[in-house]
C-alpha distance (Angstrom), angle and dihedral (degrees) to the residues before:
residue distance angle dihedral
M1 . . .
K2 3.81 . .
E3 3.81 91.0 .
R4 3.83 90.3 50.9
T5 3.81 90.5 51.9
V6 3.80 91.4 50.1
N7 3.81 91.3 49.7
F8 3.80 91.1 48.8
K9 3.80 91.3 51.5
K10 3.79 90.6 48.1
Q11 3.82 91.8 50.3
N12 3.79 90.8 47.6
R13 3.82 90.9 50.2
I14 3.81 90.7 51.0
K15 3.81 89.9 48.8
I16 3.81 92.7 52.2
I17 3.81 92.4 46.8
S18 3.81 89.9 49.4
I19 3.81 92.8 51.1
I20 3.79 93.6 47.6
S21 3.81 92.8 44.8
T22 3.81 92.5 49.0
C23 3.80 92.7 48.5
L24 3.80 92.0 48.3
A25 3.80 92.2 47.9
A26 3.80 92.2 48.9
F27 3.79 92.2 46.9
F28 3.80 94.1 50.9
A29 3.81 90.7 44.7
L30 3.81 89.3 55.5
W31 3.80 90.7 45.5
L32 3.81 90.1 51.3
M33 3.81 90.4 50.2
V34 3.79 89.3 53.9
E35 3.79 92.8 48.1
V36 3.82 95.8 49.4
G37 3.80 94.7 40.4
D38 3.81 98.5 -111.3
A39 3.82 96.0 115.2
S40 3.80 89.6 94.9
L41 3.81 88.3 73.5
I42 3.80 86.8 72.3
D43 3.78 100.9 22.7
D44 3.79 102.0 53.6
P45 3.82 101.3 52.5
V46 3.82 95.1 37.8
R47 3.79 94.5 44.0
N48 3.80 92.6 47.7
A49 3.80 91.0 49.1
V50 3.82 93.3 49.7
I51 3.81 95.6 44.0
S52 3.81 90.6 48.5
T53 3.82 88.0 67.0
R54 3.82 92.9 62.7
S55 3.79 113.6 129.8
D56 3.79 139.1 158.4
W57 3.79 93.1 -102.5
L58 3.83 97.6 41.3
T59 3.81 98.2 49.5
P60 3.84 96.5 67.2
V61 3.81 88.7 45.8
M62 3.79 91.1 53.7
K63 3.80 91.1 46.6
A64 3.80 90.1 53.3
I65 3.80 90.9 48.2
T66 3.81 93.7 49.3
Y67 3.81 90.8 51.6
M68 3.83 87.8 60.5
G69 3.81 85.9 70.3
N70 3.82 96.0 48.7
W71 3.80 116.5 118.2
Q72 3.80 89.1 -119.5
T73 3.80 92.2 58.8
I74 3.80 94.0 45.1
T75 3.81 91.2 46.8
V76 3.82 92.9 52.3
I77 3.82 92.0 49.5
C78 3.81 91.1 48.5
L79 3.79 92.3 49.7
I80 3.80 91.0 50.4
L81 3.81 91.8 50.1
L82 3.81 91.1 47.2
A83 3.80 92.1 48.7
F84 3.81 95.2 64.5
R85 3.80 122.3 66.6
K86 3.81 93.9 -142.7
T87 3.81 93.4 57.1
R88 3.82 101.1 28.0
L89 3.80 101.5 90.3
T90 3.79 99.0 22.4
Y91 3.80 97.6 49.6
G92 3.79 113.0 -3.6
V93 3.80 100.6 58.3
P94 3.83 100.3 45.1
L95 3.81 93.3 41.6
S96 3.80 93.3 47.0
I97 3.80 95.3 46.5
G98 3.79 91.8 45.5
A99 3.80 94.0 46.5
L100 3.80 90.7 50.7
F101 3.80 91.2 48.5
V102 3.82 95.7 50.1
S103 3.80 90.4 46.2
L104 3.81 92.2 54.4
A105 3.82 92.3 42.1
N106 3.80 90.3 51.0
K107 3.79 92.9 52.0
G108 3.80 91.4 48.7
I109 3.80 94.8 49.2
K110 3.81 92.3 45.6
A111 3.81 89.3 53.9
I112 3.80 90.4 52.6
V113 3.82 99.1 44.0
M114 3.84 96.6 36.5
R115 3.80 94.8 -169.2
P116 3.82 112.0 175.8
R117 3.77 117.4 -125.0
P118 3.82 121.7 -109.5
D119 3.80 120.4 -82.1
Q120 3.82 108.6 -56.9
A121 3.79 89.3 -137.9
M122 3.82 86.1 76.6
F123 3.83 94.8 50.4
L124 3.80 116.7 117.8
I125 3.82 91.6 -178.2
E126 3.80 133.8 31.2
Q127 3.79 113.2 -95.2
G128 3.79 133.7 163.6
G129 3.78 137.4 -176.5
W130 3.77 131.5 53.2
S131 3.78 124.3 -36.8
F132 3.83 110.1 -137.8
P133 2.95 118.6 106.8
S134 3.79 111.0 14.4
G135 3.80 108.8 -117.8
H136 3.79 92.1 -160.3
S137 3.81 89.7 53.5
I138 3.81 94.4 49.5
T139 3.78 92.2 46.2
S140 3.79 97.1 44.6
M141 3.81 94.6 45.0
F142 3.80 91.2 49.1
F143 3.80 99.5 38.3
Y144 3.79 101.0 43.4
G145 3.81 93.3 32.1
M146 3.81 91.9 50.6
A147 3.79 89.8 46.9
I148 3.81 89.0 54.6
W149 3.81 90.9 51.0
L150 3.80 91.9 48.8
I151 3.80 91.9 47.6
R152 3.81 92.7 49.4
R153 3.81 87.6 50.2
N154 3.81 99.0 45.9
V155 3.80 110.8 24.8
T156 3.80 109.1 89.8
D157 3.83 96.6 -165.7
P158 3.84 106.0 84.1
G159 3.81 93.1 -160.7
L160 3.80 93.2 53.0
A161 3.80 91.0 44.9
D162 3.81 90.5 53.2
I163 3.81 92.9 49.5
L164 3.80 92.8 48.8
T165 3.80 90.6 46.4
V166 3.81 92.1 55.8
L167 3.81 92.8 44.9
L168 3.81 92.7 50.3
A169 3.81 94.1 42.9
I170 3.82 90.2 62.3
P171 3.84 97.1 65.7
M172 3.81 90.6 33.3
V173 3.81 89.7 66.8
L174 3.79 105.5 20.8
I175 3.80 96.5 53.8
G176 3.80 88.8 65.8
V177 3.80 91.4 46.9
S178 3.80 90.3 49.1
R179 3.80 90.7 58.1
V180 3.80 90.5 60.3
Y181 3.81 92.3 41.7
L182 3.79 91.6 52.6
G183 3.80 90.0 50.8
V184 3.81 98.2 -121.1
H185 3.81 98.9 109.7
Y186 3.78 141.9 36.2
P187 3.82 118.2 -123.6
T188 3.82 90.3 -113.5
D189 3.82 88.4 58.1
V190 3.79 88.8 56.4
L191 3.80 95.0 44.7
A192 3.81 90.5 50.5
G193 3.79 90.1 49.9
W194 3.79 91.7 50.5
C195 3.82 90.8 50.6
L196 3.80 92.1 53.7
G197 3.80 91.7 44.0
V198 3.81 92.7 54.5
L199 3.80 90.1 45.3
V200 3.81 92.4 55.9
I201 3.82 91.4 45.2
A202 3.80 90.1 54.5
A203 3.80 92.4 47.3
I204 3.81 96.3 47.9
A205 3.80 92.9 42.1
E206 3.80 89.2 55.0
I207 3.81 91.2 48.8
I208 3.80 90.8 51.2
K209 3.81 92.8 48.6
R210 3.80 92.6 49.0
A211 3.80 91.9 47.2
S212 3.80 90.5 50.5
N213 3.82 91.6 50.5
D214 3.80 91.0 49.8
I215 3.82 90.6 52.4
K216 3.78 90.8 50.0
């Protein structure tokens, strides 16, 4: 039994290292593409395909979706989770710490890469600052993805967990898509943001699991 537990922990450690390594490799590959000017190989066809779907009914939907990744929205949700004792430690603390970390990391990386945003003529909303990586994409992938992981870990009702997973997966993915649709980001910005978001999820999830084992 003890040997099985050790093997499981070893396999889990290898899995976490693999996820983090893959995300880092993908992120730096995207960064390199931006630096050498090859990002257009991904950006142009994907961006053209997404923007071609613009319509009068879809644009307000995409605007509403993108606002779900705004710092104001994430901050309000974090404050609500921190306000209640039942959700404070289980959800509020890890989501708040992680959201703050990805926000600071995003600002730092943007300042280093300094990639200009796409042509403002294509903007459907006002947006300033640098383009790479997409802050909305990092935040949404981490925040909603981490929330899914925490729910799958803590909610005992499988049906409820499945429903919440589907509901949270929608903004987790579509917020990044909305940034391309609204013209304020390149697809490689979004992909880079998703990579970093998954990386932070894996890191914090591992910290939580280790802390729980130490308590036990």
